[in-house]
C-alpha positions in Angstrom: 46.5 7.1 -54.4 46.7 6.9 -58.3 45.4 3.8 -60.3 48.7 2.5 -60.9 49.3 2.3 -56.9 45.8 0.9 -56.2 46.5 -1.8 -59.1 50.0 -2.8 -57.3 48.2 -2.9 -54.0 45.6 -5.2 -55.5 48.3 -7.7 -57.0 50.1 -7.3 -53.5 46.8 -8.7 -52.0 46.0 -11.4 -54.5 49.8 -13.0 -53.8 49.0 -12.6 -50.2 45.9 -14.7 -50.4 47.6 -17.4 -52.2 47.4 -20.7 -50.4 50.4 -22.9 -49.5 50.0 -25.2 -51.8 48.9 -23.1 -54.6 52.2 -21.1 -54.1 54.1 -24.6 -54.1 52.2 -25.5 -57.3 53.2 -22.3 -59.2 56.7 -22.6 -58.2 57.2 -26.1 -59.2 55.2 -25.5 -62.8 57.3 -22.6 -63.2 60.7 -24.3 -62.3 59.8 -27.2 -64.4 58.7 -25.5 -67.7 62.2 -23.4 -67.2 63.7 -26.7 -67.5 61.8 -28.3 -70.5 62.2 -24.9 -72.6 66.1 -24.6 -71.8 66.1 -28.5 -72.9 64.4 -27.8 -76.2 66.1 -24.4 -77.0 69.7 -26.7 -76.2 68.3 -29.5 -78.9 67.7 -26.6 -81.3 70.5 -25.1 -81.4 72.6 -28.2 -81.8 70.3 -29.6 -84.5 70.8 -26.2 -86.1 74.6 -26.4 -85.7 75.4 -30.0 -86.5 72.9 -29.6 -89.7 72.4 -26.4 -90.7 70.7 -27.1 -94.1 68.3 -28.9 -91.9 64.4 -28.3 -92.5 63.5 -25.9 -89.4 59.6 -26.5 -90.0 60.0 -29.9 -89.5 62.3 -29.1 -86.3 59.9 -26.7 -85.1 57.0 -29.2 -85.4 59.2 -31.7 -83.5 59.9 -29.6 -80.8 56.2 -28.6 -80.6 54.7 -32.1 -80.0 58.0 -32.7 -77.5 56.7 -29.5 -75.7 53.0 -30.3 -74.9 53.8 -33.6 -74.3 56.3 -32.8 -71.5 54.4 -29.9 -70.5 51.3 -32.8 -70.1 53.5 -35.4 -68.2 54.8 -32.1 -65.7 51.3 -31.2 -64.9 50.2 -35.3 -64.0 53.4 -35.3 -62.1 52.7 -32.2 -60.2 48.9 -33.3 -59.5 50.5 -36.5 -58.0 52.4 -34.5 -55.7 49.8 -32.4 -54.6 47.4 -35.3 -53.7 50.4 -37.0 -51.9 50.8 -33.5 -49.8 47.3 -33.3 -49.0 47.0 -36.8 -47.9 50.3 -36.2 -45.6 48.2 -33.1 -44.6 45.3 -34.9 -43.3 47.5 -37.6 -41.9 48.9 -35.2 -39.7 45.6 -33.7 -39.1 44.2 -33.7 -35.3 40.8 -35.3 -36.4 41.7 -39.0 -35.9 40.0 -41.2 -38.9 37.7 -42.8 -36.7 36.0 -39.2 -36.4 36.0 -38.7 -40.1 34.2 -42.0 -40.9 31.6 -42.0 -37.5 29.0 -42.4 -39.9 30.2 -44.1 -42.6 30.3 -47.9 -43.6 33.1 -49.9 -45.0 32.0 -52.9 -46.3 34.7 -55.8 -47.4 36.4 -58.7 -47.3 39.7 -59.8 -45.1 41.8 -56.8 -46.4 38.9 -54.7 -45.3 38.8 -56.2 -41.8 42.8 -54.6 -41.3 40.7 -51.4 -40.4 39.5 -52.2 -37.3 42.1 -55.0 -36.6 44.9 -52.5 -36.7 42.8 -50.0 -35.1 42.8 -47.6 -37.7 38.7 -47.4 -37.9 35.7 -48.1 -35.0 34.7 -52.0 -35.7 30.8 -50.6 -35.8 32.3 -48.7 -38.9 32.8 -51.5 -40.7 31.5 -54.7 -41.6 34.3 -57.3 -43.3 34.3 -60.8 -43.4 37.4 -63.2 -44.5 36.3 -64.8 -48.3 33.7 -62.2 -49.0 33.0 -61.5 -52.4 29.9 -60.3 -54.8 30.5 -63.7 -57.3 27.7 -65.3 -55.0 25.6 -62.2 -53.9 22.8 -64.5 -52.0 25.9 -65.9 -50.0 25.0 -65.1 -46.2 28.4 -63.2 -45.5 27.3 -60.6 -48.0 23.7 -60.5 -47.1 24.8 -59.8 -43.6 26.7 -56.9 -44.9 23.6 -55.1 -46.8 21.4 -55.8 -43.9 23.9 -53.7 -41.9 23.8 -51.1 -44.0 20.2 -50.9 -44.4 19.8 -51.0 -40.8 22.5 -48.6 -39.8 21.4 -45.9 -42.8 25.0 -44.5 -42.9 25.8 -41.1 -44.8 28.5 -42.6 -46.8 29.0 -46.5 -47.7 32.3 -47.7 -49.1 32.3 -51.1 -51.0 35.5 -53.4 -51.1 35.1 -56.4 -52.7 37.0 -58.2 -55.5 40.1 -59.8 -54.5 37.8 -63.2 -53.7 36.1 -62.6 -57.1 39.4 -62.6 -59.1 39.6 -66.6 -58.7 35.6 -66.9 -58.2 35.1 -65.8 -61.7 38.2 -67.4 -63.1 39.3 -64.0 -64.2 36.4 -63.1 -65.9 36.1 -59.2 -65.5 32.5 -59.0 -66.9 31.3 -61.6 -64.9 32.6 -59.6 -62.3 30.8 -56.4 -62.8 27.8 -58.2 -63.4 27.6 -59.7 -60.2 28.8 -56.8 -58.5 26.2 -54.4 -60.8 22.8 -55.8 -58.3 24.7 -55.7 -54.9 25.0 -51.6 -55.9 21.6 -51.1 -56.9 20.0 -52.6 -54.2 22.0 -50.7 -51.8 21.0 -47.4 -54.0 17.4 -48.3 -54.1 17.2 -49.2 -50.4 19.2 -46.2 -49.0 18.6 -43.1 -51.4 20.3 -40.5 -49.5 23.3 -42.4 -48.9 26.6 -41.7 -51.0 28.5 -45.0 -52.3 31.8 -45.2 -53.1 33.4 -48.8 -54.6 36.8 -49.1 -54.0 39.5 -50.5 -56.7 40.9 -53.7 -56.5 44.5 -53.9 -55.2 47.3 -54.8 -57.1 49.4 -58.0 -55.7 52.8 -58.8 -55.3 54.7 -60.3 -58.2 55.3 -63.2 -56.2 51.6 -63.6 -55.6 51.0 -63.3 -59.0 53.6 -66.0 -60.0 51.8 -68.3 -57.6 48.4 -67.5 -58.8 48.4 -66.0 -62.4 44.9 -64.9 -62.0 46.1 -61.7 -60.1 47.2 -60.4 -63.5 43.9 -59.9 -63.8 43.2 -56.9 -61.5 43.6 -54.2 -64.0 40.9 -55.6 -66.3 38.8 -55.7 -63.3 39.3 -52.3 -62.0 38.9 -51.1 -65.6 35.4 -52.8 -65.9 34.4 -51.8 -62.3 35.2 -47.7 -63.1 32.8 -48.2 -66.1 30.2 -49.8 -64.0 30.5 -46.8 -61.3 29.9 -44.6 -64.2 27.0 -46.5 -65.3 25.2 -46.3 -62.0 26.3 -43.3 -61.5 28.5 -44.1 -57.7 31.7 -43.2 -57.0 35.0 -45.1 -58.0 38.3 -44.7 -55.7 41.4 -46.1 -57.3 43.9 -46.9 -54.7 46.4 -48.2 -56.8 49.0 -45.7 -56.5 48.6 -46.4 -52.7 50.3 -49.4 -52.7 53.8 -49.9 -52.4 56.3 -53.2 -52.5 56.7 -52.3 -48.6 53.0 -52.5 -47.3 52.7 -56.1 -48.6 52.1 -58.8 -45.9 53.9 -62.0 -46.2 51.2 -63.2 -48.8 52.0 -60.7 -51.0 47.7 -60.2 -51.1 46.9 -58.6 -47.8 48.1 -54.9 -46.5 50.7 -54.1 -43.6 49.4 -51.8 -40.9 51.4 -48.5 -42.6 48.6 -48.8 -45.7 45.8 -48.5 -43.6 46.0 -45.1 -42.8 46.7 -43.6 -46.3 43.9 -45.7 -47.5 41.2 -44.1 -44.9 42.7 -40.8 -45.8 42.2 -41.4 -49.6 38.7 -43.0 -48.8 37.8 -39.6 -46.9 39.3 -37.1 -49.2 37.2 -38.7 -52.5 34.5 -38.5 -50.9 34.7 -35.1 -48.8 34.6 -36.4 -45.1 
């Protein structure tokens, strides 16, 4: 067998080894880039025909900028599609969320309670109470959550606080992270071998915002929370893109059962469970 035949067989083997989602990624990227190039060429031809004296260098620069912008946008869209595919694949997996979270603890408020109320996770893996936040980190409910975590010593902890803190802090994002920080630090000190992840504060519906304008501060709270997680070297899980209008309960704040499976699989993916 000569060298050319060997190279052909190597390339054929590499193609066979590509995973399904890698093939999909390549196909989508190729088709989208072809579409972008076609549009750019069409624009260039049109500009040339309608104005032959147009400065071609300037036009080329504009088209190059458009090309770079479109490619970045396309790549971001592809990444989002791939994440949705992975979450869907996990949801179709025979491994139940309760098994993935068997050595994990999810701590939070009334939104978090839905994890066991809707049967997504076992109650033993969720410590959540209505009205709980971090603003008064000495309150009995939050203290009970922390104490359970110390006693359980889980391999992974997911923190889900913030909705009640929006009002308690009067929309002050810096006050929120100032109150959150000692909770994270106490858990880190008590459980050095535990991986800690902090969930973002969920956006509310427009109707809920109209009723309580302080909910407009959710993006500011999440921005500050993400910065705190980076500072404390713990994971930050942004669930914002998971939320759809159809998932809102009647109050526009809490979530319907359909949301929770997407949420647990997103947490599991981020934490590598």
